[in-house]
C-alpha positions in Angstrom: -28.1 23.5 -12.5 -27.1 20.5 -10.4 -28.8 20.5 -6.9 -27.1 18.7 -4.1 -29.0 17.3 -1.1 -28.9 19.2 2.1 -29.7 17.4 5.3 -29.0 20.2 7.8 -25.8 21.3 9.5 -23.2 18.7 10.1 -25.1 15.5 10.2 -22.0 13.4 9.5 -22.7 13.0 5.8 -19.3 13.5 4.2 -19.1 15.2 0.8 -22.4 17.0 1.0 -22.4 20.7 0.5 -23.4 22.7 3.6 -25.7 25.6 3.8 -25.3 28.6 1.4 -22.8 26.7 -0.8 -20.1 26.4 1.7 -17.3 23.8 1.3 -18.1 20.2 2.0 -18.9 19.4 5.6 -17.2 16.8 7.9 -14.5 15.9 5.4 -11.2 14.9 7.0 -8.0 16.5 5.6 -6.0 14.4 3.1 -3.2 12.3 4.5 0.2 13.9 4.6 2.5 12.7 1.8 6.2 13.6 1.6 6.9 16.2 -1.1 8.9 13.7 -3.2 6.2 11.0 -3.1 7.0 7.7 -1.4 10.1 7.4 0.7 13.0 5.6 -0.9 13.8 2.3 0.9 17.5 3.2 0.9 16.9 6.5 2.6 14.6 4.8 5.1 17.3 2.2 5.9 19.9 4.9 6.3 17.7 6.8 8.7 17.0 3.7 10.7 20.8 3.0 10.9 21.4 6.6 12.1 18.7 6.3 14.7 20.3 3.1 16.0 23.7 4.7 16.1 22.4 7.8 17.9 20.7 5.7 20.5 23.9 3.7 21.2 22.6 0.4 19.8 25.3 0.5 17.1 29.0 1.3 17.7 30.8 3.6 15.3 32.4 0.6 13.5 29.1 -1.3 13.2 27.4 1.8 11.8 30.2 2.4 9.3 30.1 -1.2 8.1 26.3 -1.3 7.8 26.2 2.0 5.9 28.9 0.8 3.6 26.9 -2.4 2.9 23.8 -0.4 2.1 25.7 2.0 -0.2 27.6 -0.7 -2.1 
């Protein structure tokens, strides 16, 4: 049987098992990752274009031209 050290409740020692075999104490949650893994650069660029268009920084024509260049 493997014994793990116990230094008392929540002493800021990540990864150690707490009292009575509870889950590890003071461990932050894992970072959020999109379901499909990393975001595709093309999708990121299209979202950025859409955001600029919605905010009014790109006209309809500028948006259409930039989108066509990305998708070509």
